[in-house]
FIMARPA-41665 format. One record per atom (N, C-alpha, C, CB): y, x, z. Coordinates in steps of 0.02 Angstrom, whole numbers, plus 50000, padded with zeros to 5 digits. Glycine has a CB too. Layout:
BEGIN
YXZ;...
% end
This chain:
BEGIN
453495347949066;453565340149056;453435337748991;454245337749071;452945332248980;452705330748923;453195324348912;451905329848922;453445323648833;453735315548839;453285310248839;454185313548783;452545312248844;452085306948845;451845306648927;451455308448788;452145306148976;451935306949043;452405302149079;451985314549070;452195299649134;452425295249176;453075297649191;452015294249230;453065303549229;453725306449257;454365307349212;453565313249283;454125308849139;454675308749090;455015301949095;454425310149016;454365297549057;454655290449041;454955286749090;454185286249018;454785286749159;454995281649207;455515286149258;454265277849248;455585292249258;455955296849308;456575300649270;455405302649341;456245305349226;456695310049200;457225307349149;456315315249170;456955304749100;457355301249038;457885296849073;456825296148986;457665291449114;458215286749135;458685290049171;457985281249174;458515295849220;458995298849244;459515302549209;458765302049280;459115306449169;459615308849119;460195305349078;459275311049078;459795299349051;460375295149018;460875292449057;460125289548984;460645290249122;461095285349176;461605290349189;460695282449255;461545296449218;462075300849246;462445304249183;461735306649297;462175305849137;462515308249083;463185303749057;461995308749030;462955297649042;463465292049035;463935290549077;463205286749031;463615290849140;464145289549200;464655295149200;463785289249276;464395300949197;464975307549185;465375305549132;464645315249163;465115302849073;465635302549013;466075297049027;465295301448939;465815292049065;466135285849076;466825288449111;465655280649123;466745291649173;467245294849209;467745300049178;466925297749259;467455301149106;467815306849074;467765313749088;468415306049080;467265315149130;467075320949163;466475324549113;466805318849241;466875325749043;466395327348983;466045334249008;466835328448902;466505339149047;466055347149047;465455344449105;466685356249086;465555340149153;465075338949205;464545336449167;465295334149262;464695332249120;464135328749089;463595334249042;464485322649039;464015338249012;463535344348983;463305348349042;463955349748929;463565349649085;463275353949133;462565350349168;463875355449189;462685343749175;462145340549202;461575339849154;462345334349227;461695338449088;461255339449036;460765345449029;461625339448986;461215350449036;460905358149027;460415358349098;461625365449026;460725356449149;460335357849216;459635353949213;460805355049284;459635347049174;459055343449169;458545346749116;459235336349150;458835349149063;458475352549024;458095357849044;458805354148982;458405362249090;458155368049134;457455366649170;458695369549189;457625359949200;457215357849251;456545355749198;457595351249301;456715351849148;456135349949091;455765356049080;456425347349016;456125361049070;455745367249045;455375370649099;456215372349012;455675370949156;455405373949226;454755370049249;456005373149289;454765362949234;454195358549249;453555362049234;454225352149211;453485364649169;452775366549144;452565372749189;452765368549059;453025376549209;452965383349245;453475386649266;452675387649211;453675386749333;454295388449361;454415396749337;454255386949447;453875400049325;453925406649315;454205406149235;453175410649330;454315402449201;454615402149131;455385402249136;454375395549091;455585399749188;456335398849195;456825405149196;456455395049259;456635410349236;456905417149229;456995419449149;456385422349268;456525418749118;456545420349055;456955416948993;455965420049043;456895410349002;457475407448966;458255408048981;457355400948967;458285408649060;458975409649073;459185416249061;459145408049136;458665420349074;458965428149041;459055429348978;458555433749052;458675426348944;458885426948862;459505422548841;458225424148812;459715416048878;460305413848849;460895418148883;460375406048858;460735420548955;461415425148958;461425431848930;461625426549027;460935435348915;460975440448866;461205439548790;460355442748865;461035433848767;461185432448699;461945430748695;460715426548672;462145426848743;462785425148756;463375431148762;462735421248816;463115435648803;463515440948819;463535445748758;463265444148880;463025445848712;463005448948637;463605446448595;462295446748595;463545438048599;463885434548562;464615436148581;463675427848567;464895437548636;465625438748660;465745445248635;465765438448739;465225449848636;465415456148616;465535456248536;464885461148639;465115454348492;465225452648437;465885450848418;464835448648426;466155444948451;466725442048428;467395446648440;466775435248462;467165452548492;467725456648510;467695464948475;467725456748595;467095466048452;467015472348424;467085474748362;466535473848434;467135479048340;467235481148264;466635484548237;467845486248254;466115484648279;465455486348276;464885480948256;465335488948336;465105476448236;464735469648244;464105471548216;465065463048205;463995474548167;463195476348125;462755478548187;463225484048055;463115483348211;462615487248262;462445482448322;462975494648294;462955479048350;462705474348400;462275468748385;463215471648430;462455465448320;461885461148305;461275463348291;462005457648258;461235469248252;460545471548257;460165473148314;460505476548226;460545476248364;460255477548436;460015470548465;460855480948488;460445465648436;460205457548471;459525455748448;460725450648445;459495456448381;458975454648345;458325458148371;459125455948275;458455465248377;457815469248396;457685466748470;457915477948392;458145466048494;457985464648573;457615456948579;458795464848622;457885452948531;457515445548540;456765446948521;457855438948485;456775450348457;456045451448419;455675455048465;456055455648347;455875460148508;455475463648553;455175459648621;455905469448572;455615455148647;455365450648690;454865445948667;455845447548714;454915443548608;454385439048575;453805442648561;454615436048511;453895448748547;453195452448533;452875454148597;453275459348490;453205455548648;452865458148713;452525451948728;453365460848776;452805446448737;452425439748754;451965436448726;452745435548757;451985437748653;451695433248600;451085436348573;452185431848541;451445444448559;450925449348506;450545455448537;451385453248443;451005456048596;450685463548615;449915464148633;451065466448682;449595458148658;448975460248676;448605459848604;448645455548738;448735455548551;448495456048487;448525462548459;448825451748447;449005465148466;449165471148425;448765478048464;450085472048422;448745476748531;448385483648569;447695480948557;448585485648665;447415475848565;446715473648554;446515475748480;446645465448566;446985475248431;446635478348374;446705486348364;446885474848312;447325489048401;447165495948394;446605498148443;447785500048405;446285495148488;445735497548530;445125497048476;445635492748603;445255491748448;444545491248399;444545495648340;444415483548367;445135497348321;445205500648271;444955509148279;445895499348255;445305510848335;445325517348356;444785519248420;446055518548374;444555514648441;443995514948490;444345517048548;443385519648473;445015515648562;445405517648624;445395512348677;446145519148607;445515513048723;445465508448793;446125506848823;445055512448853;446715504348780;447305503148811;447205496948853;447865502648761;447575495648914;447465490048935;447855483948911;447505490748992;447555477848917;447945470848896;448345469248955;447425464148877;448865465748932;449315463148995;449075455949000;450225463648983;448865452148970;448705444948982;449125440948998;448295444049023;449725441548970;450275437848994;450385430348972;450845441448976;450605425049015;450675418148989;451145418648939;450865412849041;451055414848880;451535414648836;451895408948863;451315414348764;452635410248869;453085405848876;453155399448812;453665410148885;453245394248847;453245387748805;453865389248767;453285380148848;453915387448700;454405387548658;454865392948634;454695383748678;454625398648663;454855404748656;455015408048586;454435408148688;454565405248538;454645405848451;455265402048438;453965402248400;455265395348461;455905391548449;456575393348468;455845385948474;456615394848530;457275396648564;457485404148539;457195396448649;457005409748526;457175415148510;457465415248441;456675419048520;457175411548383;457325411448324;458085406648324;456655408748282;458125401448369;458655398648372;459285403048387;458555393948413;459225407848423;459745413048455;459825418348413;459555416048523;459295420248366;459465426148317;459935422948267;458785429448278;459705417348244;460125414148199;460785413348208;459935408848190;460915411448276;461575411048318;462005417948300;461385410648407;461685423248325;461975430048324;462075432348249;461495435148364;461645431448209;461915432848144;462495429148113;461415432048103;462445421648125;463035418048106;463755419348142;462845411248116;463585422248202;464305424348238;464445432148206;464225424748338;464065435148177;464115441748143;464625439948076;463285444948119;464335433648054;464565431747998;465335428747998;464085427347975;465565427648074;465995423448073;466015416948075;466215424448041;465465413848086;465425406948069;465285402648141;464815405948011;465345406548189;465215403648258;465725406748315;464425405348280;466385403648315;466805405948354;467035401048406;467285408348317;467245404548463;467565401548517;467185396848550;468135398848500;466545397048550;466005392748595;466065395048661;465205393548573;466045390148706;466005391048775;465285392548808;466295385148804;465195394848854;464535397448882;464175390648888;464585401948958;464495385348919;464125379448937;463815375448847;464785373648994;464415376948801;464115373248749;463525376748720;464585371848698;463575384548723;462985386948702;462285387248731;463105391848692;462395385748810;461835384948844;461535377748830;461975386248916;461885372248819;461635366348795;461325366748729;462125361748795;461665370848684;461265370848624;460635373548619;461575373748580;460505378748676;459855381848668;459385376648705;459815389548699;459495373848757;459095371548805;459045363348796;459375374048875;459425360748749;459415353348758;458675350748734;460035349848713;458495347348787;457665346548801;457225343348743;457525341548868;457575338448694;457245335348651;456915340348600;457665330448622;457395345848580;456995350648541;456845357048570;457315351948480;456905358648636;456785364748669;456135367548658;456875364148735;455545363148667;454865365948662;454655366248590;454365361848703;454625361348556;454405361548492;454775361048431;454015357648489;455445362448432;455835361548391;456065354548362;455635365048355;456575353248321;456575357048260;457055364248282;456915351848192;457065369048247;457565373948254;458165372448219;457355379948234;458615370948271;459405367948257;459795373748240;459805364148324;460285372948218;460835378448216;461425375248252;461055380748137;461895379848266;462375379248317;462945373348273;462715387948341;462975374148210;463435370948159;463265362248169;463255374348072;462665361648185;462355354648170;462395351548240;461525354848138;462385355148304;462285353348364;462935353748412;461745357048386;463235359848415;463795359348458;464345356048434;463985365148477;464445355448386;465135351348373;464935343548384;465465352748289;464285340848393;464185335348422;464135334248500;463715333548394;464025339548530;464125339548599;464845339748619;463775345048627;465255342648580;465965343048591;466465336448572;466185348948551;466035332448530;466465326548504;466475320648553;466185323948434;467105319148566;467145313848631;466975307748600;467915312948670;466985306648539;466775299248510;466045297448514;466955298548431;465735302748536;464855302948543;464735301748625;464435312148514;465315302248671;465235301248732;464995293948760;465815303248755;465325288948729;465125282948750;464515279948730;465555279148737;464135276948782;463505273348767;463525268748712;463285269748823;463085269448671;463005264748596;462515261748604;462905267948525;462375254048608;461795250148620;461345250948543;462055241648643;461725250648492;461435251848425;460985257648416;461945252548377;461425265248434;460935271248442;460435270448486;461235277148463;460595267148549;460085267748599;459415263148571;460405264948672;459545258248539;458905253048519;458485257548461;459235244248481;458925260748418;458625264648363;458205271248406;459285267348305;458465274248442;458145278748476;457575276948523;458605281948506;457585270548547;457005268848569;456375266348517;457175264148615;456655263948471;456115262248415;455815268848390;456455258048349;456145274148381;455865279748358;455425283148409;456345283848335;455725283048471;455415286148519;454575283048535;455915285548579;454645275248535;454035272648550;453525273748490;454125265348568;453745273448421;453325275448376;453125282448370;453545273648322;453405287848385;453255293648396;452795295148447;453745296448403;452695290848502;452315290848561;451665288048537;452635286948621;451715282148495;451155280048476;450655284248422;451335274148454;451055287748386;450845292648347;450445297948393;451435295548310;450655299848437;450395305748476;449795303048516;450965309048525;450015299148557;449505295248604;448855291348574;449915289848642;449095286148535;448575282348511;448155285948453;448855275848489;448435289848408;448115292248347;447895300748344;448655290548289;448575304348369;448265311248359;447735312348420;448865317448358;447915310448481;447365311748531;446705308748520;447575309648594;446615303548488;445935300248461;445685305048427;445955293748416;445955307048374;445645312848318;445575319048350;446135314448253;446065321448393;445905328048418;445275328148462;446495330848457;445065322748492;444465323148528;443815324548483;444385316648566;443855322448421;443305323848387;443475330048360;443095318948341;444065332948344;443995340548306;443855344648362;444725343848263;444125343848424;443785349148479;443135347948491;444105349148549;442735342848495;442065343048495;441825346348433;441795336648502;441975346448382;441655348348317;441875356648328;441995343648237;442265359248334;442435366648353;442165369648396;442975367948369;441905366248443;441575368648503;440725368148483;441815363548574;440575364548432;439855364448409;439925365248331;439455357248432;440195369748313;440095371648249;439535373048208;440345375648245;439105375848256;438455377448217;437955370448200;437995383248267;438155364548237;437815359248221;438115354448164;437715356048280;438595356248140;438895352648087;438555353348027;439545354448077;438415348047979;438285347847914;439025347947867;437815341447903;438755347847798;439345348747753;439805342047765;439095349547670;439505335747769;439955329847776;440225330247847;439575322547761;440025333347893;440375332547962;440935337347955;439885334348031;440875342547923;441445347847915;442035343447882;441215354847862;441775341147823;442375337247781;442655332647816;442175333647719;442205329047865;442475323347911;443135326047956;441845320747965;442755330747996;443155335048043;443835338348015;442695340748066;443875340047950;444515344447925;444905338547903;444395350747858;444645333247868;445165326247865;445445325747926;444815318747851;445065323647988;445335322248051;445775328148077;444775320548101;445675333148074;446195339148089;446805337548055;445965346548063;446815336047986;447395335447949;447805329047979;447195334747871;447355324248001;447775318348030;447995319448092;447435312148033;447615322848135;447985325148211;448425329148201;447575328548266;448455334748152;449045339548158;449625334448134;448965347248107;449685330648081;450155326348045;450345321048104;449795322747974;449985318448134;450325313348199;450485316448252;449885307848228;450155321948265;450515325148329;451145328348318;450085330448363;451185332848255;451875336248242;452415329148241;451855341248156;452225325548184;452725321148173;452945315448217;452575318948121;452515313748275;452525310248329;453065314048377;451805309748356;452975320048386;453555324248423;454175324048383;453355332148434;454075325248329;454855325448284;455225318448305;454735325648183;454795313748296;455095305448300;455265306048359;454595298448289;454895308448422;455165306548485;455795310848500;454635307248539;455875317348469;456375320848487;456955317548457;456295327648470;457015314548388;457455311748354;457665305848395;457225310448290;457275301948417;457425294848468;457655297048512;456885290248496;457535301748556;457935304048619;458565307348606;457535308848660;458705310848559;459385312848536;459795306648506;459305318448480;459525302048480;459845295448463;460145292248522;459335290648432;459655290848573;459885288548639;460575291548664;459335290248690;460595298648647;461155302148674;461745302248622;460945309248695;461695299048574;462185297748509;462195305248484;463055294148529;461705308648491;461595315748451;461065315548394;461345321648504;461245317048336;460795318048293;460465324748275;461025315848246;459835323848296;459445329748281;459055329948213;458975330548336;459085335648171;458975336248105;458095333548089;459175344548085;458075330848028;457395329848012;456995334848001;457325326347966;456365335748026;455895340548025;455315339647998;455785342448077;455215334447973;454535332447952;454605324847911;454025331948023;454445326347850;454545319647802;453925318847754;455265320247751;453505315847786;452935312847736;452555318847697;453305307547676;452465324347730;452055330347685;451515328747646;451765335747727;451055324247662;450485322147623;450615317047569;450005319447667;451195316547564;451355314547493;451665318147440;451695309847496;451575324947459;451815330147416;451365331147359;451895336347452;451675331547298;451205333047229;451035339747216;451555330747162;451495345047254;451285352447250;451525355247307;451535356547190;451165361347310;451485365447375;452145366847391;451275371247377;452615367447323;453235368647340;453535362447367;453595371247285;453325355847346;453645349347377;453355349447436;453535342347341;452715351347462;452535350447524;452895354847573;451875351347528;453055360547558;453585363847601;454325362547611;453585369447585;454355357247570;455115354147575;455025348147638;455395350047488;454395347147653;454335341147702;453995343047754;454015335247677;453765349047778;453405351047827;453865355447862;452775353747807;454025356147930;454305360047968;454835361847938;453945364647989;455345357847911;455895358547872;456285364747893;456305352447876;456435363647968;456915368247992;456645375047987;457125366648060;456095376248008;455735383048000;455865385747932;454945382548011;455575381947874;455815383747810;456455386547799;455785378847773;456975381947822;457665382847819;457845389847860;458015376247850;457665391047905;457665397247948;457585403247906;457105397148000;456945403547880;456695409047845;457235410747783;455945407247821;457365404447749;457765405747683;458355408247707;457905399347635;458625406647755;459355407647769;459405415347806;459665400847822;458835416547839;459015423747879;458465428447868;459115422847965;458025426847812;457455431847781;457485432347702;456685429047801;457425426647681;457375427447603;458025429547580;457175420647566;458615425647587;459245427547568;459485434447574;459645423947600;459435437247641;459635443847661;459275450147625;459525444347735;458555447347606;458135451747573;458285452247496;457455449647586;458745447947471;458895447247405;458745441047374;458605451847373;458435436847402;458155430547382;457865431147302;458755424547391;458225428147246;457995428147175;458525431647137;457875420847146;458895436147173;459365440047139;459155446047112;459865441347177;458525448747127;458375455647104;457815454647063;458225460947159;457635450347025;457105449746968;456495446146995;456885457046938;456145443446946;455525439146965;455025442447017;455105437646898;454845449047006;454385451347048;454575452047119;454175457047025;455245454347130;455495455247211;455595447747228;456305460347224;455775443547188;455755435347212;455055433447235;455955429847145;454635435047190;453885432847214;453755435247280;453285435847167;453845441947288;453735445347335;454075443347413;453895451147308;454725441247397;454975438147456;454775431147474;455655438247452;454645427747430;454255421947452;453555423447486;454145417347392;453235427047457;452585428147495;452805430547566;452095433847459;453215435047573;453435438447636;453635431547681;454145444347622;453945427447663;454225422347705;453475418147728;454875417247658;453065418147690;452475412847720;451965418547750;452025406947649;451925423647733;451505428747784;451945428247853;451465437947752;452575429247851;452765429847921;452735422547960;453515433047922;452765417847921;452645411347947;451915410147972;452825406447895;451505413547948;450815414847981;450915418448050;450335419347931;451225423948050;451235428448114;451605423448162;451645436348104;452105420548137;452515415148179;452105411348224;452855409948134;451645407048182;451285403148222;450795404648266;451075399548191;450615411448272;450065412948321;449945420948308;449335407848306;449715424048358;449465430648363;448725430548360;449715433948426;448495431648279;447785430948263;447775431248195;447455424848288;447305435148176;447035434648106;446935429248064;446515436848104;446675423948104;446675417248061;447405414748052;446215411148099;447905415048093;448495413548064;448825417648005;448895413548113;448705423848005;448905429047958;448555426247888;448635437047984;447885425047896;447615423347831;447915416447801;446825422847837;448025412147854;448375405847827;448945406947797;448515401147875;449435410747825;450045413647793;450055414947740;450255418247812;449535421047735;449395424647654;449185419347599;448695430647655;448565413747625;448515409947585;449075406147551;448145407047607;449485402047600;450045398147560;450635401647535;450325392947600;450815408747559;451195413247519;450855415847449;451345419147563;450295415347444;449905417747377;450015412247335;449095419247384;449845404447359;449845399847311;450445396547298;449415395747323;450915397447337;451685396147333;451885399047276;452105398947390;451775406547274;451955410647211;451705408247145;451715417447219;451075406447155;450625403947104;450975398347063;449955401347136;451105393947125;451415386747105;452165387547062;451545381847182;452535393247091;453195394547053;453035396646979;453625400547089;452645401646973;452325404446915;452135399246870;451745408346932;451745394446881;451445389646831;451835382446846;450555389146840;452425382546874;452735376746889;452775371146825;453425378946915;453025374946770;453115370546708;452545367546674;453435374046658;452005370646683;451365368246667;451045363146717;450945374146660;451235364946772;450875360746830;451255353646820;450985364246917;451835353446809;452195347546793;452055342446738;452745349346783;451685345446699;451335341446643;450675337946657;451205345946587;450335339846718;449775337846747;449935331746786;449495343146785;449445325546774;449575319446802;449625321546896;448885313646775;450135317946916;450295319846992;449665318447037;450945315047022;449305313247027;448695312247063;448275318247059;448325306247038;448255321847012;447795327147010;448165332747056;447635329446930;448835334747054;449095340447074;449165337647145;449755343147033;449195332347170;449195329647236;448575331047265;449325322547238;447935330847234;447285330547261;447185338147266;446725326347216;447445342547217;447315348447232;447725352047299;447415351547171;448255350447288;448765352447356;448355350247417;449595347947358;448065344247428;447795341747484;447275346347505;447545334947475;446885347247448;446265350347462;446325356847484;445855350247407;446835361147446;447095367747468;447215367647538;447715369647432;447675363647560;447905362147634;447335362647669;448245355147648;446885358547660;446275357047708;446005364147719;445645351647674;445815368447665;445405374247677;445845378147712;445125377747616;446425378147687;446885383847741;446865381847809;447735384447725;446855374947826;446795373247901;446055374947936;446955365047908;445645376947898;445045378847934;445255384247963;444445379847896;445605390047938;445805395847967;446235395048016;446045400047926;446765389348008;447265388748052;446955386148119;447815384248024;446465382048122;446285378848187;445575382448217;446185370248174;445365386848166;444745390248203;445025396048255;444195394148142;444455396848297;444715401048350;444595409648323;444275398848428;444305410248274;444135416948247;443985416148172;443515420248286;444015421348142;443865423048063;443035420048058;443925433248043;442755423748094;441865421748096;441765414148110;441405426048167;442165410448134;441945403148148;442285400548087;442195399348225;442895402248044;443085398448004;442555400747941;443865399147997;442415406547944;441795407147881;441195403047896;441475415347872;440955402147952;440475398347981;440515391847945;440565397848055;441095388547972;441155381747942;441335381247866;441675378147979;441505385647842;441615385347757;440825386347734;442195392847719;440445390747763;439745391047729;439425385147738;439305396447754;439525380747807;439165376147820;439445368047775;439165376347901;440025369447768;440275364247711;439875364347639;441075366047695;439855370647627;439515370647555;438805371247557;439755376247511;438455373247609;437645373647610;437275368247652;437405380747640;437515365747687;437155361347741;437175353747730;437475362747810;437295351447656;437245343947640;437655339247675;436605341647649;437725333747632;438195327847643;437675321347672;438635325747561;437225321347711;436785316447724;437065313647796;436005319247724;437175307747790;437715302847850;437145303847911;437905291747824;436515302747914;436215303147963;436235309648017;435695301847940;436365314947974;436425322548004;436985323448041;436465328047951;437625319448022;438225319648066;438115317848142;438735314848038;438205322348178;438005322648250;438305316448282;438255329348286;437955312948315;438015307748348;438695308948405;437285306348379;438695314648430;439215317048485;439785315848448;439185324848513;439855319548385;440525317748353;440725311148338;440585320748295;440365306448318;440555299848303;440825296848360;440035295948276;440275297848426;440605296348485;441345296248504;440375299748520;441685302048481;442335304248509;442775300248469;442495312148505;442685295548424;442975290948390;443015284048410;442745291348338;442575282448465;442485275848482;443005274548530;441795274248508;443505271248501;444215267748551;443845260448583;445105264948487;443755262248628;443395255748657;443865248148651;443225257448744;444495249048658;444865243048644;444705239348572;445605244948648;444485244348529;444205242048464;443455239648460;444275247548416;443155244948500;442395244248494;441985239148526;442125249748515;442295237348590;442085233248628;442005225248597;442525234148682;442515222948566;442465215748527;442135216848467;443175212148509;441805223848439;441315223548388;440735222948419;441315228848344;440575226248481;439965224948513;439765218248528;439955228048569;440265212748550;440125207948578;439955204048501;440705205448632;440115205348451;439975201648383;439405204848370;440515202148322;438955209648388;438345212248371;438355217948319;437945206948350;438965219748301;439105225648252;438675231048275;439895228048252;438705234248335;438235239348350;437445238948342;438365240548412;437255233648317;436545233648313;436435233848234;436205226948352;436855235148185;436785236548123;436605243648103;437325234648097;436315244948051;436265252848033;436935256348029;435915253947961;436725261948058;437255266348071;437905264248089;437325269948021;437875259848147;438565257148169;438855261448204;438575251248207;438635266448230;439035271248264;439405276448224;438615274648309;439425275048158;439835278848122;440465275148101;439475281448066;440365267748105;440875263248066;441595264848101;440665254448071;441635265348159;442225266348184;442605273448160;442115266048255;442225278848154;442445285648133;442745284548062;441825291148133;442295281748015;442645279547941;443135275747938;442255276047898;443085269547980;443785264747985;444395269448005;443725258248051;444405273748060;444995276248082;445255282148038;444905278248151;444695286247997;444975291047973;445295288447895;444445296847976;444955282647861;445245279447812;445865275347831;444785275647783;445825272147881;446495267847897;447175273647911;446325262447979;447035279147943;447465285047961;447795287347880;446915291848005;447325289047842;447505291147768;447905285647739;446845292547721;447835279647736;448135273847707;448875275147733;447775266347731;449015273947793;449635274247831;449935280347806;449545274247911;449725285347811;450035292247784;450405291647708;449385298047779;449875289447676;450085288347602;450485283947581;449645287247566;450395276747606;450565271747579;451305268747625;449885267247577;451325270147683;451835268447721;452515271947726;451585268447774;453055269347750;453695273247758;453655276947826;454365268247756;454025283147820;453975286447888;454505283447932;454065294347884;454495286147991;454985283548050;455705285748028;454785287148130;455835291448000;456545293747978;456745288347919;456535302247946;456465285947883;456685280547834;456645274247856;456325280547775;456235272147908;456295266447957;456895266547979;455865266448013;457215271748025;457665272048059;458335271548017;457565277348096;458325274247952;458995272547910;459025265647890;459065276847842;458435261547886;458455255247860;458385249947922;457895254547806;458225251447971;458075246948028;458635241748043;457945251148092;458445235348054;459025229448077;458655226648137;459195222648012;459095225148189;458865222248252;458415215448235;459545220348298;457955215148258;457555209348251;457055208748309;457215209448185;456825201248331;456465199548376;455815202648371;456455193248379;455435202748304;454755204848296;454785213448311;454465202548216;455255216348281;455305223848303;455325225148371;455865226948279;455655220048415;455575222048480;454925220348511;456085219348517;454645215648494;453995212748527;453545218848511;453685204848493;453465221048447;453015226448426;453075232948466;453145227948354;453755234348477;454045241048521;453745239148591;455035241948526;453715234448621;453585232048677;452705233248689;453865224448677;452415229948639;451755230648633;451425237548630;451615227248581;451705241648585;451475247448580;451675252648638;451665249548519;452315250748680;452455255048733;452075254048796;453125254648746;451865248448805;451325245648853;450585249648841;451225236948838;450365248948787;449775252148750;449775259548765;449815250948670;450255261748755;450385270048762;450375271248832;451125273048731;450675267148878;450795268748942;450125267548993;451405264748962;449645262848973;449135261148996;448565268748964;449015252748969;448665271948919;448285276648886;448595283648911;448305275348805;449105284248950;449245290348965;448705294449004;449835290048997;448265292149034;447805297849069;447455301549028;447325295349114;447335299848968;446945303448919;447485307548870;446465297848875;447945309248884;448495312148828;448415320448845;449455308648843;448555323648792;448585330748791;449275332548776;448105333948743;449435339448783;450125342748758;450165342348683;450195350848780;450625342148648;450805343648573;450425349948555;451615344848561;450335348548498;449895356248466;450485360848467;449505356048370;451055359448443;451635365348424;451915367348489;452295362648373;451685364248548;451785368348604;451485375648610;451565364748655;450965377748567;450675382748569;450985388348518;450025380848562;451395385748491;451715390948436;452405393248456;451785387548361;
% end
């Protein structure tokens, strides 16, 4: 079930809120948590009912391991078995075909591929539960009931695409009786974040996504300028898609009086790659730091080992994002440049920030060519065309420009005769790309606005208009990009 769908907005979410707070009003707190867990499982199963046994089985097995860890003297053996089991399930569903395909290609074998359907959100809820088992081994997760644990794993705002939450920041909130009462201020703030997040996804990300999809399906027709515009567009699409989901998730949590951690904080304002990764997918970086970087030794074993550990984190991050050489190359690129950034940090700090920002964004754009491409050969093709096919505007395909024509804006321009001006088919494309970049660089993000927001009639009017605009645009929406990871 998508946040940006009629069934979610007009049925699922209202039912969740209504019956959850009715249960709490009757002081049936455990019933309220059970209801919310059941609704979260419905939310998950709505995509594909065959996913349900996978997540339910994962919850049951991991909770059983947790109870064993609490009682056994062989905690290390049990937690190691739990980590191996979780990673094995993730490997089977996400990486088995990629691994076997490469074995077949390298050795000329003919092992069969499974072609299994990747369960949505498996990377997120698997990492979440691995972190929980490790914390239980460290005696940092004691006395949780099965219901609290199940709700921690399945809570639907963060179930499919994060953030990767910890039990320490979620379960105490589910247990806090002070958070059981409906709060109009939290609810209105949640509505505000939800609507603006939906706007990012439905009206912005999906508009740019049409152009990006067209371009990658017609890569051989692009000249250098078209490739540049497409990559700038993909940066916009990815930004508004992921931040839109994060805003909607935080907004929904706020409606339930639950604080979901910030996962995205204006990363295109970052002045270097270190700053960038403090702002992009914050909870993923936190997970790798707590459960990979520090256990490996962190920065305690000399500079060479520190840099190796950092590189490994980003290499694994690439693999986490997808089973493909393009993701591995993307992760290796970020690991290498991050290490270089660490080594040269003092010198970089002396360079004007506008220059380091431009270099950071240029690097990120190039890395996204691999991140978005379906194969390494397609990425190489796009890079070659970027540098060899020229930057002449008339040779930007008209089919690409047409993907940016939002009728609600283009129709008034046609009435004014703008469409009869030279190169008019490109006006909307340049205007949308330029406008989106100005918003990303100059405006406060929704997290900042949530902190400083004050109730006002103007805010309510803007939210209402945006909500209606989103609703009439639902027919053309797509799933969130991070659903694929």
